[in-house]
C-alpha positions in Angstrom: -47.6 37.8 -23.3 -45.3 35.1 -22.4 -46.2 31.4 -21.0 -43.4 29.4 -19.6 -45.1 26.0 -20.6 -46.0 27.3 -24.4 -42.5 28.2 -24.9 -40.6 25.6 -23.7 -40.5 23.0 -26.3 -38.7 20.6 -24.2 -41.0 20.7 -21.4 -43.9 20.2 -23.9 -42.1 17.1 -25.1 -41.7 15.7 -21.7 -45.3 16.4 -20.8 -46.6 14.8 -24.4 -44.2 11.7 -24.1 -44.8 10.6 -20.5 -46.5 7.3 -19.9 -48.8 7.9 -17.2 -51.3 5.1 -17.8 -50.1 3.1 -14.7 -49.7 5.7 -12.3 -53.2 7.3 -13.2 -55.1 4.1 -13.0 -53.4 3.9 -9.4 -54.3 7.5 -8.5 -57.6 7.3 -9.9 -58.6 3.8 -9.0 -59.0 2.4 -12.3 -60.8 5.9 -12.8 -63.9 4.9 -10.7 -63.3 8.1 -8.3 -65.3 10.0 -11.3 -68.2 8.5 -9.9 -67.8 10.4 -6.5 -66.0 13.6 -8.0 -67.1 15.5 -10.8 -63.6 17.0 -11.4 -62.2 13.2 -11.8 -61.2 12.0 -15.1 -63.3 9.2 -16.9 -60.0 8.2 -18.4 -56.1 8.6 -19.6 -57.1 11.0 -22.4 -59.4 13.0 -20.1 -56.7 13.3 -17.4 -54.0 14.6 -19.7 -56.3 17.0 -21.2 -56.9 18.3 -17.7 -53.2 18.4 -16.9 -52.1 20.3 -19.9 -54.7 23.0 -19.5 -53.6 23.4 -16.2 -49.6 23.5 -17.0 -50.9 26.5 -19.4 -52.4 28.5 -16.8 -49.4 27.9 -14.5 -47.0 29.1 -17.3 -49.2 31.9 -18.1 -48.7 33.1 -14.6 -45.3 32.4 -14.2 -44.4 34.3 -17.5 -46.8 37.1 -17.4 -46.8 37.9 -13.8 -44.4 36.3 -11.5 -41.3 36.7 -13.8 -42.0 40.6 -14.1 -41.9 40.9 -10.4 -39.0 38.8 -9.7 -36.3 41.4 -9.7 -37.9 44.0 -7.6 -38.5 40.5 -5.2 -35.0 39.8 -5.2 -33.9 43.4 -4.3 -35.9 44.3 -1.6 -36.9 40.9 -0.1 -39.5 40.3 3.0 -39.8 42.8 5.7 -38.6 41.8 9.6 -39.7 43.9 12.5 -40.5 42.8 16.3 -40.0 39.4 15.5 -42.6 39.7 12.6 -42.0 38.6 9.0 -44.0 40.0 6.0 -43.5 39.1 2.6 -42.9 41.6 0.1 -46.1 42.6 -1.5 -45.5 41.1 -4.9 -44.6 37.7 -3.5 -48.0 38.0 -1.7 -49.4 38.9 -5.0 -47.8 35.9 -6.8 -49.3 33.8 -4.2 -52.6 35.2 -4.2 -52.7 34.6 -8.0 -51.7 30.9 -7.4 -54.4 30.7 -5.1 -57.0 32.3 -7.3 -56.1 29.4 -9.7 -56.4 26.7 -7.2 -53.3 25.8 -7.3 -52.3 25.3 -3.4 -53.4 21.6 -3.0 -52.1 19.9 -6.5 -51.2 16.5 -4.8 -53.7 16.6 -2.2 -56.5 14.2 -2.2 -59.8 15.5 -3.5 -61.7 14.5 -0.2 -59.6 17.5 1.3 -60.2 20.1 -1.6 -56.9 18.9 -3.6 -56.6 18.1 -7.1 -55.5 14.9 -6.7 -52.6 15.3 -9.3 -49.6 13.0 -9.7 -46.4 14.4 -8.4 -44.9 14.3 -12.0 -47.8 17.0 -13.2 -46.7 19.1 -9.8 -43.2 18.9 -10.4 -43.7 20.6 -13.7 -45.6 23.4 -12.3 -42.9 23.8 -9.8 -40.1 24.1 -12.4 -42.0 26.8 -14.3 -42.7 28.8 -10.8 -38.8 28.4 -10.5 -38.0 29.7 -13.8 -40.0 32.6 -13.0 -38.5 33.3 -9.4 -36.7 30.6 -8.0 -37.5 31.8 -4.4 -41.1 31.7 -5.1 -41.1 28.1 -5.6 -39.7 27.7 -1.9 -43.1 28.6 -0.9 -45.3 27.0 -3.7 -43.2 24.0 -2.8 -44.0 23.7 0.4 -47.1 21.6 -0.3 -44.9 18.6 0.6 -45.6 20.0 4.1 -49.3 18.9 3.5 -48.8 15.9 2.2 -46.6 14.5 4.8 -49.5 15.5 7.2 -51.7 13.6 4.9 -49.5 10.7 4.6 -48.4 10.2 8.2 -51.1 12.3 10.4 -54.4 11.2 11.8 -57.6 11.5 9.9 -58.3 14.2 12.6 -55.2 16.1 11.6 -56.0 15.8 8.0 -59.5 17.3 8.3 -58.2 19.9 10.6 -55.0 21.2 8.5 -55.2 20.1 4.7 -58.1 22.2 3.9 -56.3 25.6 5.4 -53.3 24.6 2.8 -55.5 24.1 -0.1 -57.6 27.4 0.6 -54.4 29.3 1.0 -55.5 30.2 4.9 -52.4 28.5 6.1 -48.8 27.9 4.9 -46.3 25.6 6.3 -42.6 25.1 6.9 -40.2 21.9 7.9 -38.4 22.6 11.1 -35.4 20.4 10.6 -32.0 22.1 11.2 -30.4 23.2 14.3 -27.4 25.3 14.9 -25.4 22.7 15.9 -26.8 19.6 13.7 -26.8 20.8 10.2 -27.2 17.8 8.1 -26.8 15.7 11.1 -30.4 15.2 11.9 -29.5 12.5 14.5 -28.3 15.1 16.7 -31.5 17.1 16.8 -31.8 18.1 20.3 -35.0 20.4 20.5 -37.0 19.2 23.0 -40.6 17.2 23.1 -41.9 16.6 26.4 -45.3 15.3 27.8 -47.0 17.1 30.8 -49.2 15.3 33.1 -52.3 15.3 30.8 -50.3 13.8 27.7 -50.1 17.3 26.1 -46.6 17.8 23.9 -44.6 21.0 24.3 -41.5 21.9 22.6 -38.6 23.5 23.5 -35.6 24.6 21.8 -34.2 26.5 18.7 -34.1 26.0 15.0 -32.1 27.5 12.1 -31.9 28.3 8.7 -35.8 27.1 8.4 -37.1 28.1 5.1 -40.4 30.2 5.7 -40.3 29.9 9.4 -42.9 32.3 9.8 -45.3 30.0 8.3 -48.7 29.3 10.4 -48.1 25.5 10.3 -45.1 23.8 11.5 -44.1 20.4 10.9 -41.2 20.1 13.5 -38.6 17.0 14.3 -38.0 16.6 17.8 -36.3 14.5 20.7 -39.5 12.9 22.4 -37.2 10.2 24.0 -35.6 11.1 27.2 -32.0 9.8 27.5 -31.5 9.2 23.5 -28.9 10.8 21.7 -29.6 9.2 18.1 -32.6 9.0 15.4 -34.1 6.6 17.2 -35.5 9.0 19.8 -37.1 11.8 17.5 -40.6 12.1 16.6 -42.2 14.5 14.2 -44.7 17.0 15.4 -47.2 19.6 14.5 -47.5 23.1 15.9 -49.1 26.4 14.7 -48.0 30.0 15.3 -48.1 31.5 18.5 -46.2 34.0 20.5 -44.2 31.0 22.4 -42.6 30.4 18.7 -40.6 33.2 18.3 -39.1 34.2 15.2 -35.3 35.4 16.3 -34.0 36.8 13.0 -34.2 36.2 9.1 -30.8 35.2 7.5 -29.5 37.8 5.0 -28.5 35.3 2.1 -26.6 35.2 -1.4 -29.8 34.3 -3.3 -33.3 33.3 -2.9 -34.3 36.7 -1.6 -37.8 36.5 -2.0 -38.6 33.8 0.9 -37.6 34.3 4.5 -35.0 31.9 6.1 -35.7 31.9 9.5 -34.0 31.0 13.2 -36.6 30.3 15.7 -36.7 29.6 19.4 -39.5 27.5 20.8 -40.5 28.6 24.2 -43.0 25.4 25.6 -45.1 25.4 22.3 -47.9 23.3 22.5 -47.5 20.5 19.6 -49.2 17.4 18.5 -47.7 14.2 17.7 -47.7 13.5 13.9 -47.7 9.8 13.5 -46.0 7.3 15.8 -43.3 8.3 18.4 -39.5 7.2 17.2 -40.4 7.4 13.6 -39.6 11.0 13.1 -36.3 10.8 11.6 -36.0 7.2 10.4 -39.7 7.1 8.6 -41.1 10.5 8.2 -38.3 12.6 7.5 -36.7 10.2 4.9 -40.0 10.3 3.2 -40.1 14.3 3.4 -36.7 14.7 2.0 -37.3 12.3 -0.7 -40.0 14.6 -1.9 -37.7 17.7 -0.9 -35.4 16.7 -3.2 -37.6 16.5 -6.4 -39.1 19.9 -5.4 -35.3 21.3 -5.4 -34.4 19.3 -8.5 -37.2 21.0 -10.3 -36.2 24.0 -8.9 -32.6 23.6 -10.1 -33.9 23.0 -13.8 -36.2 26.0 -13.8 -33.2 28.1 -12.7 -31.2 26.5 -15.2 -33.7 26.7 -18.0 -33.8 30.8 -17.0 -29.9 31.1 -17.3 -29.5 29.1 -20.4 -32.4 31.4 -22.5 -31.0 34.7 -20.8 -27.7 33.5 -22.2 -29.0 32.1 -25.5 -30.9 35.5 -25.9 -27.8 37.7 -25.0 -25.4 35.9 -27.5 -27.8 36.3 -30.5 -28.0 40.0 -29.9 -24.4 41.0 -28.5 -22.4 42.4 -31.7 -18.6 41.7 -31.8 -16.3 41.8 -34.7 -19.6 42.8 -37.1 -21.3 39.4 -36.1 -23.2 38.3 -32.9 -21.2 36.4 -30.6 -23.7 33.0 -30.8 -21.6 32.6 -34.1 -18.2 32.1 -32.4 -17.1 28.7 -32.1 -16.2 29.0 -28.1 -19.9 30.5 -27.6 -21.8 28.4 -29.4 -20.1 25.5 -28.0 -20.7 26.7 -24.5 -24.6 27.0 -25.5 -24.7 23.4 -26.9 -23.3 21.8 -23.7 -25.6 23.8 -21.4 -28.9 22.8 -23.8 -27.7 19.3 -23.6 -26.8 19.0 -19.8 -30.1 21.1 -19.2 -32.4 18.3 -21.5 -30.5 15.4 -19.6 -31.3 17.1 -16.3 -35.1 17.5 -17.1 -35.2 13.9 -18.7 -33.7 12.3 -15.5 -35.9 14.5 -13.2 -39.4 13.4 -15.1 -38.1 9.6 -15.3 -37.7 10.1 -11.3 -40.9 11.6 -10.4 -43.1 9.1 -12.7 -41.2 6.3 -10.6 -42.0 7.7 -7.5 -45.7 8.3 -8.7 -45.7 4.5 -9.4 -44.5 3.9 -6.0 -46.5 5.7 -3.9 -49.4 4.1 -6.1 -48.4 0.8 -5.2 -47.4 1.2 -1.6 -51.2 3.3 -0.9 -53.4 0.1 -3.2 -51.1 -2.2 -0.8 -51.7 -0.9 2.3 -55.5 -0.9 1.8 -55.6 -4.9 0.8 -56.9 -7.1 3.5 -54.8 -9.7 2.4 -51.5 -9.0 1.0 -50.9 -9.4 -2.8 -47.1 -10.8 -3.4 -47.3 -9.1 -6.9 -48.4 -6.0 -5.6 -45.6 -6.0 -2.6 -43.0 -7.0 -5.3 -43.8 -3.8 -7.2 -43.3 -1.9 -3.7 -40.4 -3.1 -3.4 -38.9 -2.8 -6.6 -40.3 0.8 -6.9 -38.9 1.8 -3.6 -35.3 0.4 -4.6 -35.4 2.5 -8.0 -36.7 5.4 -6.3 -34.1 5.3 -3.5 -31.5 5.8 -6.0 -33.0 7.7 -8.5 -34.1 10.8 -6.1 -30.7 11.4 -5.0 -29.2 11.0 -8.6 -31.8 13.5 -9.9 -31.1 16.2 -7.3 -27.2 15.7 -7.8 -27.6 16.2 -11.6 -30.2 19.1 -11.7 -28.5 21.3 -8.9 -24.7 20.8 -10.3 -25.9 21.2 -13.5 -27.8 24.4 -12.7 -24.9 25.8 -11.1 -22.4 24.7 -14.2 -25.2 26.9 -16.6 -25.6 29.8 -14.3 -21.9 29.9 -14.3 -21.5 29.8 -18.3 -24.4 32.5 -18.6 -22.3 35.1 -16.8 -19.3 33.9 -18.9 -21.5 34.2 -22.2 -22.8 37.7 -21.0 -19.0 38.9 -20.0 -18.6 41.9 -17.9 -22.3 42.6 -18.3 -23.2 39.1 -16.4 -21.5 40.5 -13.6 -23.6 43.5 -13.2 -26.8 43.7 -11.4 -28.4 45.4 -14.5 -29.0 41.6 -16.0 -30.7 38.5 -14.4 -27.7 36.4 -15.2 -26.0 37.4 -11.7 -29.2 36.7 -9.9 -29.9 33.0 -11.8 -25.9 32.6 -10.4 -26.7 33.5 -7.1 -30.2 31.5 -6.8 -29.0 28.8 -8.2 -25.8 28.1 -5.6 -28.0 27.0 -2.6 -29.7 24.0 -4.8 -26.7 21.8 -4.6 -26.7 22.8 -0.6 -29.9 22.7 0.9 -32.4 19.2 1.4 -28.9 17.5 1.3 -25.8 18.5 -0.2 -24.4 16.8 -3.2 -22.0 14.7 -1.1 -24.9 13.5 0.9 -26.8 12.7 -2.4 -24.0 10.2 -3.3 -24.0 8.5 0.1 -27.7 8.4 -0.4 -27.2 6.9 -4.1 -24.3 4.8 -3.9 -26.1 1.7 -2.2 -28.4 1.5 -5.2 -25.8 1.6 -7.5 -23.8 -0.9 -5.8 -26.7 -3.1 -5.6 -27.8 -2.4 -9.5 -31.3 -0.9 -8.6 -31.5 0.2 -12.2 -30.2 -2.5 -14.3 -34.1 -3.4 -14.9 -34.6 -0.1 -16.3 -31.6 -0.1 -18.0 -32.3 -3.2 -19.5 -35.7 -1.7 -21.0 -34.3 1.4 -22.2 -31.2 -0.7 -24.1 -34.4 -2.8 -25.7 -36.4 0.1 -26.5 -33.4 1.8 -28.6 -32.3 0.6 -32.4 -28.8 -0.4 -32.6 -26.4 2.5 -33.3 -23.0 3.7 -32.7 -24.4 6.2 -29.8 -26.1 2.9 -28.1 -22.8 0.9 -28.4 -21.2 4.2 -26.4 -23.7 3.5 -23.8 -23.7 -0.4 -23.9 -19.9 0.1 -23.5 -20.0 2.3 -20.6 -22.6 0.1 -18.8 -19.8 -2.9 -19.3 -17.3 -1.0 -17.7 -19.6 0.2 -15.1 -20.7 -3.2 -14.1 -16.9 -4.3 -14.0 -16.1 -1.4 -11.8 -18.7 -1.8 -9.1 -17.6 -5.9 -9.1 -13.9 -4.5 -8.6 -15.1 -2.1 -5.8 -17.3 -4.6 -3.9 -14.2 -7.3 -4.1 -11.8 -5.1 -2.2 -10.7 -5.9 1.1 -8.1 -3.8 2.6 -9.3 0.0 3.0 -12.3 -1.0 1.6 -14.5 1.3 3.4 -12.8 4.4 2.6 -12.0 3.7 -0.8 -15.6 2.6 -1.5 -16.6 6.2 0.3 -13.8 8.0 -1.7 -15.0 6.8 -5.3 -18.6 6.9 -4.5 -19.0 10.3 -6.3 -17.2 8.8 -9.2 -19.5 5.8 -9.6 -22.7 7.6 -8.9 -21.9 9.9 -11.9 -21.2 7.2 -14.1 -24.4 5.6 -13.2 -26.1 9.0 -14.0 -24.1 9.3 -17.4 -25.7 5.9 -18.7 -29.0 6.8 -17.5 -29.3 10.1 -18.9 -27.9 9.1 -22.3 -30.3 6.3 -22.3 -33.3 8.5 -21.6 -31.9 11.4 -24.5 -31.5 8.5 -26.7 -35.1 7.1 -26.1 -36.4 10.8 -26.6 -34.6 10.9 -29.8 -36.5 8.1 -31.3 -39.5 9.6 -30.6 -38.7 13.0 -32.0 -35.8 13.0 -34.6 -35.0 16.5 -34.1 -33.7 15.4 -30.4 -31.1 13.3 -31.8 -28.3 16.3 -32.1 -28.9 17.0 -28.2 -28.6 13.3 -27.6 -25.4 12.9 -29.5 -23.9 16.0 -27.9 -24.7 15.0 -24.3 -23.1 11.2 -24.8 -20.4 12.4 -26.4 -19.3 14.7 -24.1 -20.5 12.1 -20.9 -17.9 9.6 -22.9 -14.8 11.5 -21.7 -16.0 12.2 -18.3 -17.1 8.5 -17.9 -13.6 7.3 -18.7 -11.9 9.7 -16.5 -13.9 8.3 -13.6 -13.9 4.6 -14.6 -10.0 5.1 -14.5 -9.9 6.7 -11.2 -12.0 3.8 -9.7 -10.5 1.0 -11.3 -6.7 2.7 -10.4 -7.1 1.0 -7.0 -4.7 3.5 -5.6 -5.2 3.2 -1.7 -1.9 5.5 -1.4 -4.4 8.5 -2.5 -6.0 8.1 0.8 -2.8 8.7 2.8 -1.9 11.5 -0.2 -5.3 13.5 0.9 -4.5 14.0 4.3 -0.7 15.2 3.6 -1.9 17.6 1.1 -4.5 19.0 3.6 -2.0 19.0 6.3 0.4 20.6 4.5 
């Protein structure tokens, strides 16, 4: 018997130390919802007890059922014939197990059959599912589609579609990317047009659509004739129909269990979701924030699996009459893997807690007949914080997962390159995480504005105040001082400022991340002294990487811009 919750001390610590009081008061309307719904908690203790039980259920399903099936799912994948896609039978069993446990509407409101859980708890579930089978998370995680309809659709659409997601009668897909648009969603060309009766129809193509064989599709399409930018795009809902053709499914490096489809829309009937012209600038941006968190959790789950596999192999593999985890080069790798994994997890769940607060205060503000300045200020603050945290979390988690998966193969040696070991699958599955739902380079673009505007400074102040003085705190304080100087320096530049700002954005975002993760790990170590070695290892390693980034930023070497073009053209 294996339970991916109870066997993960770091995840259990994270849950136990979560400050969900404010979040739950917002979600449960000061715990008045229990008067309307029997399943609603009466207080925070009741809520956390329910969450803990559900996490143990998910951990059991992930460890005992999903994980043992994952190798066969990876090897055989879904079936495609005559433009029809069928999940692998074991993938369908996995979905049936999750459905039987009532886990297909985790973050949806109770009035539509959902559990009304905070995003933070849902993210813990997706982490465990990803550890068991990363490709299955791309199906389980598509609950974000239902959440988007819930957030921006009409009440009629909510009642029509959301119960179908909860019951498992319908699944979803997010149809954004096109053959020529890639990350440049402003250039989407799939056409949405109305007939004389005001009915909408979609014509065009989409590519790289995760679960594009779904029954319900959220589609970004160009609704405004003559436009070429994001202001001409709207969001639509359509359902599976013969006019929506799956041209092919992709043959991929990893994530084999979920079909990635190329779609052709042949005058497909659709419904407008929300308001016209806001498809990209509001709805997709909101959807992408959720997607960043889902992929961050997927990456952390893969990293956890890869680290466990490496640690187990190193403890069992005998060389020169001792297990290889006794060799300094190997145990140094394992220690670095463990520290970076803990940092990714700490940043992820600090991010989700802040997203829960932003969502809670936004919903509260929207329902008030008279604007409340204090609540509006909280919405503004948490929006700025999460707009910075979500891309930071995705960049950190996904890059870390790739490094841990790479090192896991290295620890296995030649065996890790063989298909006989799961290490090579984790390596293949991790590789997509820092590409889809926005590459790491785009996460830097998304985060740099918040770094320059110092969106996280209040959070940093609170963290510094929460930990006692000591060497590690001093290291982080010095890093913060240097980061503030670097931000001020880049902001002051005139000549080549825009290009230099873009060139050094990643250095600045990485350094902001080092400070954030270090503070979180140090805070955790104050709650549990056994965690201090992890905090110390991470902070001391980060110090050297931070200094390299800082020196590059402060060099002000504009010639490097010219040198880049010369090197590329050589």
